[in-house]
DSSP file (Angstrom, degrees, kcal/mol; ACC not computed):
  #  RESIDUE AA STRUCTURE BP1 BP2  ACC     N-H-->O    O-->H-N    N-H-->O    O-->H-N    TCO  KAPPA ALPHA  PHI   PSI    X-CA   Y-CA   Z-CA
    1    1 A M              0   0    0      0, 0.0     2,-0.7     0, 0.0    26,-0.2   0.000 360.0 360.0 360.0 -38.5    0.0    0.0    0.0
    2    2 A G        +     0   0    0     24,-1.0     2,-0.3     3,-0.0    24,-0.1  -0.075 360.0  41.6  87.3 -38.2    2.9    2.4    0.6
    3    3 A N  S    S-     0   0    0     -2,-0.7     2,-0.2    22,-0.1    22,-0.1  -0.940 100.6 -76.0-139.7 164.5    1.2    5.1    2.6
    4    4 A R        +     0   0    0     -2,-0.3     2,-0.3    20,-0.1    22,-0.2  -0.402  54.9 175.7 -67.1 124.8   -1.4    5.1    5.4
    5    5 A K  E     -A   25   0A   0     20,-3.0    20,-2.4    -2,-0.2     2,-0.3  -0.920  36.9-102.6-126.9 153.3   -4.9    4.4    4.1
    6    6 A S  E     -A   24   0A   0     -2,-0.3    51,-2.8    51,-0.3     2,-0.4  -0.612  44.1-173.0 -73.5 131.2   -8.2    3.9    5.8
    7    7 A C  E     -AB  23  56A   0     16,-3.2    16,-2.8    -2,-0.3     2,-0.6  -0.991  21.2-149.3-131.9 135.3   -9.1    0.2    6.0
    8    8 A A  E     -AB  22  55A   0     47,-2.4    47,-3.1    -2,-0.4     2,-0.5  -0.922  20.1-170.1 -99.6 123.4  -12.2   -1.5    7.1
    9    9 A V  E     +AB  21  54A   0     12,-3.1    12,-2.3    -2,-0.6     2,-0.3  -0.960  13.4 163.0-117.5 129.9  -11.4   -5.0    8.6
   10   10 A S  E     -AB  20  53A   0     43,-2.4    43,-3.4    -2,-0.5     2,-0.3  -0.944  16.3-177.8-142.7 162.9  -14.1   -7.4    9.4
   11   11 A F  E     -A   19   0A   0      8,-2.0     8,-3.1    -2,-0.3     2,-0.5  -0.972  26.9-122.2-153.3 160.2  -14.8  -11.1   10.1
   12   12 A V  E     -A   18   0A   0     39,-0.4     6,-0.3    -2,-0.3    39,-0.2  -0.934  30.0-142.9-107.3 125.7  -17.8  -13.3   10.7
   13   13 A D    >   -     0   0    0      4,-3.0     3,-2.2    -2,-0.5    32,-0.0  -0.172  34.6 -89.6 -81.3 179.2  -17.8  -15.2   14.1
   14   14 A S  T 3  S+     0   0    0      1,-0.3    -1,-0.1     2,-0.1    -2,-0.0   0.661 127.3  57.0 -66.0 -15.8  -19.1  -18.7   14.7
   15   15 A S  T 3  S-     0   0    0      2,-0.2    -1,-0.3     0, 0.0     3,-0.1   0.414 121.3-106.3 -92.1   0.6  -22.5  -17.3   15.5
   16   16 A G  S <  S+     0   0    0     -3,-2.2     2,-0.5     1,-0.3    -2,-0.1   0.577  74.2 140.6  86.9   9.9  -22.7  -15.6   12.1
   17   17 A I        -     0   0    0      1,-0.0    -4,-3.0     2,-0.0     2,-0.5  -0.752  46.3-139.0 -90.3 129.2  -22.2  -12.1   13.5
   18   18 A R  E     -A   12   0A   0     -2,-0.5     2,-0.4    -6,-0.3    -6,-0.2  -0.756  16.7-165.6 -87.5 129.0  -20.0   -9.8   11.4
   19   19 A H  E     -A   11   0A   0     -8,-3.1    -8,-2.0    -2,-0.5     2,-0.3  -0.926  11.3-179.9-111.8 139.3  -17.5   -7.7   13.5
   20   20 A A  E     -A   10   0A   0     -2,-0.4     2,-0.3   -10,-0.2   -10,-0.2  -0.983  12.1-179.2-142.6 151.3  -15.8   -4.7   11.8
   21   21 A V  E     -A    9   0A   0    -12,-2.3   -12,-3.1    -2,-0.3     2,-0.5  -0.989  22.6-132.0-146.5 148.8  -13.3   -2.0   12.7
   22   22 A E  E     +A    8   0A   0     -2,-0.3     2,-0.3   -14,-0.2   -14,-0.2  -0.895  32.7 170.0-102.7 131.9  -11.8    0.9   10.8
   23   23 A V  E     -A    7   0A   0    -16,-2.8   -16,-3.2    -2,-0.5     2,-0.5  -0.920  34.1-125.4-134.8 160.6   -8.0    1.3   11.0
   24   24 A G  E     +A    6   0A   0     -2,-0.3     2,-0.3   -18,-0.2   -18,-0.2  -0.954  45.2 159.8-106.1 122.8   -5.3    3.4    9.3
   25   25 A A  E     -A    5   0A   0    -20,-2.4   -20,-3.0    -2,-0.5   -22,-0.1  -0.954  46.1-147.3-145.7 159.2   -2.5    1.2    7.9
   26   26 A E  S    S+     0   0    0     -2,-0.3   -24,-1.0   -22,-0.2     2,-0.3   0.523  87.1  24.1-102.1 -10.5    0.3    1.1    5.4
   27   27 A S  S  > S-     0   0    0    -26,-0.2     4,-2.3     1,-0.1     5,-0.2  -0.959  79.4-109.6-148.3 164.8    0.0   -2.6    4.6
   28   28 A V  H  > S+     0   0    0     -2,-0.3     4,-2.4     1,-0.2     5,-0.1   0.912 120.2  50.0 -61.5 -42.4   -2.5   -5.5    4.6
   29   29 A Y  H  > S+     0   0    0      2,-0.2     4,-2.7     1,-0.2    -1,-0.2   0.890 108.9  51.0 -66.8 -38.0   -0.7   -7.1    7.5
   30   30 A E  H  > S+     0   0    0      2,-0.2     4,-2.7     1,-0.2     5,-0.2   0.919 110.5  49.6 -64.3 -41.3   -0.6   -3.9    9.5
   31   31 A A  H  X S+     0   0    0     -4,-2.3     4,-2.2     2,-0.2    -2,-0.2   0.914 112.0  49.0 -60.7 -42.7   -4.3   -3.5    9.0
   32   32 A A  H  X S+     0   0    0     -4,-2.4     4,-2.9     2,-0.2    -2,-0.2   0.922 112.6  46.9 -63.2 -44.8   -4.8   -7.1   10.1
   33   33 A V  H  X S+     0   0    0     -4,-2.7     4,-2.5     2,-0.2    -2,-0.2   0.931 112.8  48.5 -64.6 -45.8   -2.7   -6.6   13.3
   34   34 A L  H  X S+     0   0    0     -4,-2.7     4,-2.1     1,-0.2    -1,-0.2   0.895 114.3  47.2 -61.6 -39.3   -4.4   -3.3   14.2
   35   35 A A  H  X S+     0   0    0     -4,-2.2     4,-3.2    -5,-0.2     5,-0.2   0.927 110.1  51.4 -68.1 -44.9   -7.8   -5.0   13.7
   36   36 A L  H  X S+     0   0    0     -4,-2.9     4,-2.4     1,-0.2    -2,-0.2   0.913 110.8  49.7 -57.9 -42.1   -6.8   -8.1   15.7
   37   37 A K  H  X S+     0   0    0     -4,-2.5     4,-2.3     2,-0.2    -1,-0.2   0.932 112.7  46.4 -61.8 -46.2   -5.7   -5.8   18.6
   38   38 A A  H  X S+     0   0    0     -4,-2.1     4,-1.2     2,-0.2    -2,-0.2   0.913 112.1  50.4 -63.7 -43.4   -8.9   -3.8   18.5
   39   39 A F  H  <>S+     0   0    0     -4,-3.2     5,-2.7     1,-0.2     3,-0.4   0.913 111.3  49.1 -62.0 -41.7  -11.1   -7.0   18.4
   40   40 A R  H ><5S+     0   0    0     -4,-2.4     3,-1.6    -5,-0.2    -1,-0.2   0.899 107.6  54.3 -63.3 -41.1   -9.2   -8.4   21.4
   41   41 A E  H 3<5S+     0   0    0     -4,-2.3    -1,-0.2     1,-0.3    -2,-0.2   0.765 111.5  46.0 -64.3 -24.6   -9.6   -5.2   23.3
   42   42 A H  T 3<5S-     0   0    0     -4,-1.2    -1,-0.3    -3,-0.4    -2,-0.2   0.120 115.4-114.5-105.5  19.6  -13.4   -5.5   22.7
   43   43 A D  T < 5S+     0   0    0     -3,-1.6    -3,-0.2     1,-0.1    -2,-0.1   0.826  91.2 102.9  53.8  38.6  -13.6   -9.2   23.6
   44   44 A C      < +     0   0    0     -5,-2.7    -4,-0.2    -6,-0.1    -1,-0.1  -0.135  45.1 162.5-137.4  40.9  -14.6  -10.3   20.2
   45   45 A A        -     0   0    0     -6,-0.3     2,-0.1    -5,-0.2    -9,-0.1  -0.345  37.9-119.9 -63.7 138.5  -11.3  -11.7   18.9
   46   46 A P        -     0   0    0      0, 0.0    -1,-0.1     0, 0.0   -33,-0.1  -0.418  27.4-108.0 -75.0 155.4  -11.6  -14.0   15.9
   47   47 A G    >   -     0   0    0     -2,-0.1     3,-1.9     1,-0.1    20,-0.3  -0.307  37.7 -97.7 -73.4 167.6  -10.4  -17.6   16.0
   48   48 A A  T 3  S+     0   0    0      1,-0.3    20,-2.5    19,-0.2    21,-0.3   0.783 124.1  51.9 -60.0 -28.5   -7.3  -18.6   14.2
   49   49 A G  T 3  S+     0   0    0     18,-0.2    -1,-0.3    17,-0.1     2,-0.1   0.422  82.7 119.9 -89.8   1.7   -9.3  -19.9   11.2
   50   50 A A    <   -     0   0    0     -3,-1.9    17,-2.8    16,-0.1     2,-0.7  -0.370  63.6-129.3 -67.4 144.6  -11.3  -16.7   10.8
   51   51 A H  E     - C   0  66A   0     15,-0.2     2,-0.6   -39,-0.2   -39,-0.4  -0.869  17.7-150.6 -94.6 116.8  -11.1  -15.0    7.5
   52   52 A L  E     - C   0  65A   0     13,-3.7    13,-2.4    -2,-0.7     2,-0.6  -0.788   7.0-152.5 -87.4 120.7  -10.3  -11.3    8.0
   53   53 A E  E     -BC  10  64A   0    -43,-3.4   -43,-2.4    -2,-0.6     2,-0.6  -0.850  11.5-166.2 -96.0 123.8  -11.7   -9.2    5.1
   54   54 A I  E     -BC   9  63A   0      9,-4.7     9,-3.8    -2,-0.6     2,-0.6  -0.942   5.5-169.1-117.5 116.2   -9.7   -6.1    4.6
   55   55 A E  E     -BC   8  62A   0    -47,-3.1   -47,-2.4    -2,-0.6     2,-0.5  -0.919   9.0-155.0-107.6 115.0  -11.1   -3.3    2.5
   56   56 A V  E   > -BC   7  61A   0      5,-4.6     5,-2.9    -2,-0.6     2,-0.3  -0.771  21.0-141.5 -86.7 126.7   -8.6   -0.6    1.6
   57   57 A K  T   5 +     0   0    0    -51,-2.8   -51,-0.3    -2,-0.5     3,-0.2  -0.624  63.3  50.7 -97.1 151.4  -10.6    2.6    0.8
   58   58 A S  T   5S+     0   0    0     -2,-0.3    -1,-0.2   -53,-0.1     2,-0.1   0.974 131.0  20.6  60.3  79.0  -10.0    5.3   -1.8
   59   59 A P  T   5S-     0   0    0      0, 0.0     2,-0.4     0, 0.0    -3,-0.0   0.657 113.5-126.2 -75.9 154.4   -9.8    3.6   -4.2
   60   60 A S  T   5 +     0   0    0     -3,-0.2     2,-0.4    -2,-0.1    -3,-0.3  -0.511  37.4 166.5 -74.8 123.5  -11.6    0.6   -2.6
   61   61 A V  E   < -C   56   0A   0     -5,-2.9    -5,-4.6    -2,-0.4     2,-0.4  -0.996  19.6-150.9-133.6 137.3   -9.6   -2.6   -2.7
   62   62 A R  E     -C   55   0A   0     -2,-0.4     2,-0.3    -7,-0.3    -7,-0.3  -0.923  13.4-180.0-117.6 136.8  -10.6   -5.7   -0.7
   63   63 A H  E     -C   54   0A   0     -9,-3.8    -9,-4.7    -2,-0.4     2,-0.4  -0.944  12.0-154.6-127.8 149.6   -8.2   -8.5    0.6
   64   64 A T  E     +C   53   0A   0     -2,-0.3     2,-0.3   -11,-0.3   -11,-0.2  -0.997  18.5 168.5-127.0 132.4   -9.1  -11.6    2.7
   65   65 A I  E     -C   52   0A   0    -13,-2.4   -13,-3.7    -2,-0.4     2,-0.2  -0.999  35.4-115.0-142.9 139.9   -6.5  -13.3    5.0
   66   66 A M  E >>  -C   51   0A   0     -2,-0.3     4,-1.1   -15,-0.3     3,-1.0  -0.530  25.7-125.9 -74.7 141.2   -6.9  -16.0    7.6
   67   67 A A  H >> S+     0   0    0    -17,-2.8     4,-1.5   -20,-0.3     3,-0.5   0.864 111.0  55.6 -55.2 -38.7   -6.1  -14.8   11.2
   68   68 A R  H 3> S+     0   0    0    -20,-2.5     4,-2.6   -18,-0.3    -1,-0.3   0.817  99.8  60.3 -67.3 -27.9   -3.6  -17.7   11.6
   69   69 A K  H <> S+     0   0    0     -3,-1.0     4,-2.5   -21,-0.3    -1,-0.2   0.840 101.2  54.4 -66.2 -32.1   -1.8  -16.5    8.4
   70   70 A V  H <X S+     0   0    0     -4,-1.1     4,-2.6    -3,-0.5    -2,-0.2   0.944 110.5  45.3 -64.2 -47.2   -1.1  -13.2   10.2
   71   71 A D  H  X S+     0   0    0     -4,-1.5     4,-2.1     1,-0.2    -2,-0.2   0.907 113.3  50.4 -62.1 -41.9    0.5  -15.0   13.1
   72   72 A E  H  X S+     0   0    0     -4,-2.6     4,-1.5     2,-0.2    -1,-0.2   0.907 111.4  48.2 -62.9 -41.7    2.4  -17.3   10.7
   73   73 A W  H  < S+     0   0    0     -4,-2.5     3,-0.2     1,-0.2    -2,-0.2   0.927 111.5  49.5 -64.9 -44.2    3.7  -14.3    8.8
   74   74 A L  H  < S+     0   0    0     -4,-2.6    -1,-0.2     1,-0.2    -2,-0.2   0.866 116.1  43.4 -61.7 -35.8    4.7  -12.5   12.0
   75   75 A S  H  < S+     0   0    0     -4,-2.1    -1,-0.2    -5,-0.2    -2,-0.2   0.671 101.7  87.1 -84.5 -18.3    6.5  -15.6   13.2
   76   76 A G  S  < S-     0   0    0     -4,-1.5    -3,-0.0    -3,-0.2     2,-0.0  -0.145  87.9 -81.0 -79.0 174.5    8.2  -16.4    9.9
   77   77 A G        -     0   0    0      1,-0.1     2,-0.4     2,-0.0    -1,-0.2  -0.244  42.9-116.2 -70.8 161.7   11.5  -15.1    8.5
   78   78 A A        -     0   0    0      1,-0.1    -1,-0.1    -4,-0.0    -4,-0.0  -0.803   7.0-151.7-102.6 143.3   11.9  -11.8    6.8
   79   79 A R  S    S+     0   0    0     -2,-0.4    -1,-0.1     1,-0.1     3,-0.1   0.581  81.9  13.2 -87.0 -11.6   12.8  -11.4    3.1
   80   80 A S  S  > S-     0   0    0      1,-0.1     4,-2.2     0, 0.0     5,-0.2  -0.979  80.1-105.3-155.9 161.9   14.4   -8.0    3.7
   81   81 A P  H  > S+     0   0    0      0, 0.0     4,-2.2     0, 0.0     5,-0.2   0.879 120.7  53.5 -59.5 -37.3   15.7   -5.8    6.5
   82   82 A S  H  > S+     0   0    0      1,-0.2     4,-2.2     2,-0.2     5,-0.1   0.878 108.4  49.2 -67.5 -35.4   12.6   -3.5    6.0
   83   83 A E  H  > S+     0   0    0      2,-0.2     4,-2.8     1,-0.2    -1,-0.2   0.890 109.1  53.0 -68.6 -37.7   10.3   -6.5    6.4
   84   84 A A  H  X S+     0   0    0     -4,-2.2     4,-2.3     2,-0.2    -2,-0.2   0.907 110.1  47.9 -61.2 -42.1   12.1   -7.6    9.5
   85   85 A I  H  X S+     0   0    0     -4,-2.2     4,-2.5     2,-0.2    -2,-0.2   0.919 112.2  49.1 -64.7 -43.7   11.6   -4.1   11.0
   86   86 A E  H  X S+     0   0    0     -4,-2.2     4,-2.7     2,-0.2    -2,-0.2   0.920 111.5  49.0 -62.8 -43.9    7.9   -4.1   10.0
   87   87 A K  H  X S+     0   0    0     -4,-2.8     4,-2.6     2,-0.2     5,-0.2   0.923 111.8  48.5 -62.0 -44.3    7.4   -7.5   11.6
   88   88 A R  H  X S+     0   0    0     -4,-2.3     4,-2.3     2,-0.2    -1,-0.2   0.930 113.3  47.8 -61.3 -45.3    9.1   -6.5   14.8
   89   89 A R  H  X S+     0   0    0     -4,-2.5     4,-2.1     1,-0.2    -2,-0.2   0.912 113.7  46.6 -61.7 -44.0    7.1   -3.3   15.0
   90   90 A L  H  X S+     0   0    0     -4,-2.7     4,-2.5     2,-0.2    -1,-0.2   0.872 110.3  52.7 -70.1 -36.5    3.8   -5.1   14.3
   91   91 A K  H  X S+     0   0    0     -4,-2.6     4,-2.0     2,-0.2    -1,-0.2   0.937 111.4  47.0 -60.2 -46.1    4.6   -7.9   16.9
   92   92 A E  H  X S+     0   0    0     -4,-2.3     4,-1.1     1,-0.2    -2,-0.2   0.891 111.9  51.2 -63.2 -39.1    5.2   -5.2   19.5
   93   93 A L  H  < S+     0   0    0     -4,-2.1     3,-0.3     1,-0.2    -1,-0.2   0.906 110.7  47.9 -63.6 -42.8    2.0   -3.4   18.5
   94   94 A L  H  < S+     0   0    0     -4,-2.5    -1,-0.2     1,-0.2    -2,-0.2   0.839 113.6  47.5 -68.0 -33.5    0.0   -6.6   18.8
   95   95 A E  H  <        0   0    0     -4,-2.0    -1,-0.2     1,-0.2    -2,-0.2   0.632 360.0 360.0 -83.2 -14.8    1.5   -7.5   22.2
   96   96 A A     <        0   0    0     -4,-1.1    -1,-0.2    -3,-0.3    -2,-0.1   0.492 360.0 360.0 -69.9 360.0    1.0   -3.9   23.7
């Protein structure tokens, strides 16, 4: 994404209820992490198999990623120093 954009992140829980949050993020993974943090803070965290739907606004683009894939990406190796920095920052953000 390259610069901070408004993103709507949502998922449907096991009861069929859609939960959504708006975040400002520079990447799909940052949007996912910020949303996971917000959902956890509001006691509606998705399960590891939940599909997080991420809509980047203006222009509108939508991405879907499984919550466990976010954790796997955060835990995996980095392909570049900048990705390593981003992963470290997002891990710290999620744990805060």
